C-alpha positions as a Markdown table, in Angstrom:
| # | Residue | x | y | z |
|---|---|---|---|---|
| 1 | Met | 13.0 | 2.4 | -0.1 |
| 2 | Gln | 14.0 | -1.2 | 0.4 |
| 3 | Arg | 16.4 | -2.7 | 3.1 |
| 4 | Lys | 17.9 | -6.1 | 3.4 |
| 5 | Val | 16.4 | -8.4 | 5.9 |
| 6 | Thr | 18.6 | -11.8 | 5.0 |
| 7 | Gly | 20.3 | -12.7 | 2.0 |
| 8 | Pro | 18.4 | -11.9 | -1.1 |
| 9 | Leu | 15.4 | -11.1 | 1.0 |
| 10 | Arg | 14.6 | -7.4 | 1.4 |
| 11 | Val | 11.5 | -5.7 | 2.1 |
| 12 | Leu | 10.4 | -2.2 | 1.0 |
| 13 | Val | 8.3 | 0.9 | 1.9 |
| 14 | Gly | 7.1 | 3.6 | -0.8 |
| 15 | Gly | 4.8 | 6.5 | -1.6 |
| 16 | Thr | 3.6 | 8.6 | -4.6 |
| 17 | Phe | 1.8 | 11.4 | -4.8 |
| 18 | Glu | -0.1 | 11.5 | -8.2 |
| 19 | His | -2.4 | 13.7 | -10.5 |
| 20 | Thr | -4.0 | 12.3 | -13.7 |
| 21 | Asp | -6.1 | 14.0 | -16.5 |
| 22 | Phe | -7.0 | 12.9 | -19.5 |
| 23 | Arg | -7.6 | 14.5 | -23.1 |
| 24 | Gln | -9.5 | 12.8 | -26.1 |
| 25 | Leu | -7.8 | 12.3 | -29.3 |
| 26 | Pro | -9.1 | 13.4 | -32.6 |
| 27 | Gly | -10.8 | 10.7 | -33.8 |
| 28 | Glu | -12.5 | 7.3 | -33.2 |
| 29 | Ser | -11.2 | 5.2 | -30.2 |
| 30 | Val | -12.1 | 2.8 | -27.4 |
| 31 | Phe | -11.8 | 5.4 | -25.2 |
| 32 | Lys | -14.2 | 8.0 | -26.8 |
| 33 | Arg | -16.8 | 5.1 | -26.9 |
| 34 | Asp | -16.4 | 3.9 | -23.5 |
| 35 | Arg | -16.6 | 7.7 | -22.3 |
| 36 | Thr | -19.6 | 8.0 | -24.1 |
| 37 | Ala | -21.1 | 5.1 | -22.7 |
| 38 | Gly | -20.3 | 6.1 | -19.2 |
| 39 | Leu | -18.1 | 3.4 | -18.6 |
| 40 | Val | -15.1 | 4.9 | -17.9 |
| 41 | Asp | -14.8 | 8.2 | -15.4 |
| 42 | Asp | -12.3 | 10.4 | -16.7 |
| 43 | Ser | -12.2 | 13.2 | -14.3 |
| 44 | Pro | -9.1 | 14.7 | -13.3 |
| 45 | Phe | -7.8 | 12.7 | -10.4 |
| 46 | Asn | -5.4 | 13.2 | -7.1 |
| 47 | Asp | -3.9 | 10.3 | -5.4 |
| 48 | Ala | -1.6 | 9.8 | -2.6 |
| 49 | Val | -0.5 | 5.9 | -2.8 |
| 50 | Gly | 1.3 | 4.3 | 0.0 |
| 51 | Arg | 3.2 | 0.7 | -0.7 |
| 52 | Val | 4.9 | -2.0 | 1.5 |
| 53 | Gly | 6.4 | -5.3 | 0.0 |
| 54 | Val | 8.9 | -7.9 | 0.0 |
| 55 | Val | 11.2 | -9.0 | -2.3 |
| 56 | Phe | 13.5 | -12.1 | -3.2 |
| 57 | Asp | 16.2 | -11.5 | -5.7 |
| 58 | Leu | 18.6 | -14.0 | -6.7 |
| 59 | Arg | 19.7 | -12.4 | -10.1 |
| 60 | Asp | 23.2 | -12.5 | -11.1 |
| 61 | Leu | 23.0 | -9.1 | -12.1 |
| 62 | Glu | 20.0 | -6.3 | -11.8 |
| 63 | Val | 20.4 | -4.6 | -15.3 |
| 64 | Asp | 21.3 | -8.1 | -17.7 |
| 65 | Pro | 20.6 | -10.8 | -15.9 |
| 66 | His | 21.8 | -14.3 | -17.0 |
| 67 | Arg | 20.4 | -16.8 | -14.3 |
| 68 | Gly | 18.1 | -16.2 | -11.1 |
| 69 | Val | 14.7 | -15.8 | -9.8 |
| 70 | Phe | 13.3 | -12.2 | -8.9 |
| 71 | Ala | 9.6 | -12.2 | -6.8 |
| 72 | Glu | 7.8 | -9.8 | -5.3 |
| 73 | Ala | 4.7 | -8.9 | -3.3 |
| 74 | Leu | 3.1 | -5.9 | -2.8 |
| 75 | Val | 0.3 | -4.2 | -1.6 |
| 76 | Gly | -0.5 | -0.8 | -1.8 |
| 77 | Arg | -3.6 | 1.8 | -0.9 |
| 78 | Gly | -4.7 | 4.8 | -2.1 |
| 79 | Arg | -7.8 | 6.7 | -2.2 |
| 80 | Gly | -10.3 | 4.5 | -2.1 |
| 81 | Tyr | -8.9 | 1.5 | -3.2 |
| 82 | Thr | -6.2 | -1.1 | -2.2 |
| 83 | Arg | -4.0 | -3.1 | -4.5 |
| 84 | Thr | -2.4 | -6.6 | -4.2 |
| 85 | Ser | 0.4 | -7.3 | -6.5 |
| 86 | Ala | 2.6 | -10.5 | -7.0 |
| 87 | Ser | 5.2 | -11.6 | -9.7 |
| 88 | Phe | 7.7 | -14.2 | -10.3 |
| 89 | His | 10.6 | -13.7 | -12.9 |
| 90 | Ala | 13.2 | -16.5 | -13.8 |
| 91 | Tyr | 16.4 | -16.5 | -15.8 |
| 92 | Val | 18.4 | -19.2 | -16.8 |
| 93 | His | 21.6 | -19.9 | -19.1 |
| 94 | Pro | 21.3 | -23.2 | -20.9 |
| 95 | Leu | 24.0 | -22.8 | -23.4 |
| 96 | Gln | 27.1 | -20.1 | -23.8 |
| 97 | Arg | 25.6 | -17.3 | -25.7 |
| 98 | Leu | 21.7 | -18.2 | -25.1 |
| 99 | Val | 19.4 | -17.0 | -22.1 |
| 100 | Leu | 15.8 | -18.0 | -21.3 |
| 101 | Ala | 13.8 | -15.9 | -19.3 |
| 102 | Gly | 9.8 | -16.1 | -18.2 |
| 103 | Arg | 7.4 | -14.8 | -15.8 |
| 104 | Ile | 4.1 | -14.5 | -14.5 |
| 105 | Gly | 2.6 | -11.6 | -12.6 |
| 106 | Gly | -1.2 | -10.6 | -11.5 |
| 107 | Glu | -2.9 | -7.9 | -9.6 |
| 108 | Arg | -6.3 | -7.3 | -7.8 |
| 109 | Val | -7.8 | -3.9 | -7.0 |
| 110 | Thr | -10.6 | -3.7 | -4.6 |
| 111 | Gly | -12.7 | -0.4 | -4.0 |
| 112 | Thr | -13.4 | 2.3 | -6.0 |
| 113 | Ala | -10.4 | 2.1 | -8.4 |
| 114 | Pro | -10.7 | 5.0 | -11.1 |
| 115 | Leu | -9.4 | 5.0 | -14.6 |
| 116 | Ala | -5.9 | 6.3 | -13.7 |
| 117 | Val | -5.4 | 3.1 | -11.5 |
| 118 | Gln | -6.9 | 0.5 | -13.4 |
| 119 | Gln | -4.3 | 1.5 | -16.2 |
| 120 | Thr | -1.3 | 0.7 | -14.0 |
| 121 | Met | 0.2 | -2.5 | -12.1 |
| 122 | Glu | 2.3 | -2.2 | -9.0 |
| 123 | Thr | 5.8 | -3.0 | -8.8 |
| 124 | Ser | 8.7 | -2.9 | -6.3 |
| 125 | Glu | 10.1 | 0.0 | -9.1 |
| 126 | Gly | 7.1 | 1.6 | -9.1 |
| 127 | Pro | 3.4 | 1.5 | -11.0 |
| 128 | Val | 4.3 | 0.5 | -14.5 |
| 129 | Val | 1.5 | 0.8 | -17.3 |
| 130 | Ala | -0.7 | -2.4 | -17.9 |
| 131 | Leu | -2.1 | -4.1 | -19.8 |
| 132 | Gly | -0.8 | -3.0 | -22.9 |
| 133 | Gly | 2.9 | -1.4 | -23.9 |
| 134 | Phe | 6.3 | -2.1 | -23.4 |
| 135 | Arg | 6.5 | -3.5 | -19.6 |
| 136 | Ser | 3.2 | -5.7 | -19.9 |
| 137 | Leu | 2.1 | -6.7 | -23.3 |
| 138 | Arg | 4.2 | -5.8 | -26.0 |
| 139 | Gly | 2.3 | -5.5 | -29.6 |
| 140 | Tyr | -0.3 | -3.2 | -27.9 |
| 141 | Tyr | -0.5 | 0.6 | -27.3 |
| 142 | Asp | -0.1 | 1.4 | -23.7 |
| 143 | Gly | -3.2 | 0.9 | -21.3 |
| 144 | Arg | -4.9 | -0.6 | -24.3 |
| 145 | Phe | -7.0 | -2.8 | -21.8 |
| 146 | Val | -8.1 | -1.8 | -18.6 |
| 147 | Gly | -9.4 | -3.1 | -15.4 |
| 148 | Pro | -9.3 | -3.9 | -11.9 |
| 149 | Gly | -7.8 | -7.0 | -12.0 |
| 150 | Lys | -5.0 | -8.0 | -14.2 |
| 151 | Ile | -2.7 | -10.9 | -15.4 |
| 152 | Val | 0.3 | -10.9 | -17.4 |
| 153 | Gly | 3.2 | -13.6 | -18.2 |
| 154 | Gly | 5.8 | -14.1 | -21.0 |
| 155 | Ile | 9.0 | -15.7 | -22.0 |
| 156 | Glu | 11.5 | -14.7 | -23.9 |
| 157 | Ala | 15.0 | -16.0 | -25.5 |
| 158 | Arg | 18.2 | -14.0 | -25.7 |
| 159 | Tyr | 21.0 | -14.8 | -27.8 |
| 160 | Gly | 24.2 | -13.4 | -28.5 |
| 161 | Ile | 25.8 | -12.7 | -31.6 |
| 162 | Leu | 28.5 | -11.0 | -30.3 |
| 163 | Trp | 29.4 | -12.5 | -26.7 |
| 164 | Ser | 31.9 | -11.1 | -24.3 |
| 165 | Pro | 30.0 | -10.9 | -21.1 |
| 166 | Arg | 29.9 | -8.1 | -18.8 |
| 167 | Leu | 31.9 | -6.2 | -21.3 |
| 168 | Leu | 29.9 | -6.0 | -25.0 |
| 169 | Glu | 27.1 | -8.4 | -25.6 |
| 170 | Leu | 24.8 | -8.2 | -28.8 |
| 171 | Lys | 21.8 | -10.2 | -28.6 |
| 172 | Leu | 18.9 | -11.4 | -30.6 |
| 173 | Ile | 15.6 | -11.2 | -29.1 |
| 174 | Ala | 12.6 | -13.2 | -29.5 |
| 175 | Phe | 9.3 | -12.7 | -27.1 |
| 176 | Tyr | 5.8 | -14.0 | -26.8 |
| 177 | Asp | 3.4 | -12.4 | -24.6 |
| 178 | Ala | -0.1 | -12.9 | -22.8 |
| 179 | Gly | -2.5 | -11.5 | -20.4 |
| 180 | Arg | -5.8 | -9.9 | -20.0 |
| 181 | Val | -7.6 | -7.7 | -17.5 |
| 182 | Phe | -10.7 | -9.1 | -15.0 |
| 183 | Ala | -13.8 | -6.9 | -14.7 |
| 184 | Pro | -15.2 | -5.5 | -11.3 |
| 185 | Gly | -16.2 | -8.3 | -9.0 |
| 186 | Glu | -14.5 | -11.4 | -11.4 |
| 187 | Ala | -11.9 | -13.2 | -9.9 |
| 188 | Val | -8.2 | -12.9 | -10.9 |
| 189 | Arg | -7.1 | -16.4 | -12.0 |
| 190 | Leu | -5.1 | -18.2 | -14.3 |
| 191 | Thr | -6.9 | -19.1 | -17.2 |
| 192 | Arg | -6.5 | -19.3 | -21.0 |
| 193 | Gln | -9.7 | -17.7 | -21.9 |
| 194 | Gly | -9.9 | -14.3 | -23.0 |
| 195 | Leu | -5.9 | -14.0 | -23.3 |
| 196 | His | -4.4 | -11.2 | -25.5 |
| 197 | Ala | -1.1 | -12.3 | -27.0 |
| 198 | Ala | 1.8 | -10.6 | -29.0 |
| 199 | Trp | 5.2 | -12.1 | -30.2 |
| 200 | Gly | 7.9 | -10.4 | -31.7 |
| 201 | Gly | 11.5 | -10.0 | -31.6 |
| 202 | Gly | 14.9 | -7.4 | -31.5 |
| 203 | Val | 18.1 | -6.7 | -30.9 |
| 204 | Ala | 19.7 | -5.3 | -27.6 |
| 205 | Leu | 23.3 | -4.0 | -26.9 |
| 206 | Ala | 24.8 | -4.4 | -23.3 |
| 207 | Leu | 27.9 | -2.5 | -22.5 |
| 208 | Leu | 29.7 | -3.3 | -19.2 |
| 209 | Arg | 27.7 | -3.9 | -16.2 |
| 210 | Asn | 25.4 | -1.1 | -16.3 |
| 211 | Thr | 24.4 | -0.1 | -19.8 |
| 212 | Leu | 21.2 | -1.6 | -22.1 |
| 213 | Val | 19.8 | -0.5 | -25.1 |
| 214 | Leu | 17.3 | -2.4 | -27.1 |
| 215 | Val | 15.0 | -1.8 | -29.8 |
| 216 | Glu | 12.0 | -4.4 | -30.3 |
| 217 | Ala | 8.9 | -5.3 | -32.7 |
| 218 | Gly | 6.1 | -6.4 | -31.4 |
| 219 | Lys | 2.9 | -7.7 | -33.1 |
| 220 | Gly | -0.6 | -8.5 | -31.5 |
| 221 | Ser | -4.2 | -8.8 | -32.8 |
| 222 | Glu | -4.4 | -5.2 | -33.6 |
| 223 | Gly | -1.1 | -4.5 | -35.4 |
| 224 | Ala | 2.7 | -4.0 | -34.4 |
| 225 | Gln | 4.2 | -1.6 | -32.4 |
| 226 | Val | 8.2 | -0.4 | -32.1 |
| 227 | Thr | 9.5 | 0.4 | -29.0 |
| 228 | Phe | 13.1 | 1.7 | -27.5 |
| 229 | Ala | 14.4 | 1.3 | -24.2 |
| 230 | Thr | 16.9 | 1.1 | -21.8 |
| 231 | Ala | 16.0 | -1.6 | -19.7 |
| 232 | Trp | 14.8 | -5.3 | -20.2 |
| 233 | Thr | 10.9 | -5.6 | -20.2 |
| 234 | Phe | 11.4 | -7.9 | -17.1 |
């Protein structure tokens, strides 16, 4: 739940009940190697999570922003761990058909965080899979990199080849994502060391003010991934 305080400032409170279980797919995998080495605890996990935070939203439209900024800071607590998360997104509209977007976000988890918790990152819309996947690092499988600390950033250009704002916009997309995870006890910080990067592009169709469909292809160091979605990555 979110409540407006004043202007673009909102406060939020939320909670979830979660049950997570894992199954091993056939063949060799990073998960299988880490499980055999005892590096991950993949036991079934029940969790009750509470979260509070603040949101600052100056976007001109939530579904398909052309300009504005969006920032959030959250604290969440679950069974034996605490998350502290923050992110900042900016959108500029320098030319009639061009929108440039950028973001940076990070999270630190203290306490005993099971694998299920380390695979996600808190946001005001709820946890998203990170690091790896459409909402964090395109071009890699969901949850490819796991750790209690995370940092992720990206830039994106969206150019309208059909341009009738807020009625119909057909856009070409180009993006670059980068991020990494941090091991237990390691400080979460801005750094160029150990970053995983991906680049790619796609096409998006925006209809009226609340409908968005996009297809993107991203390439990282481990191959390429194609995704279909009904919302921007950020």
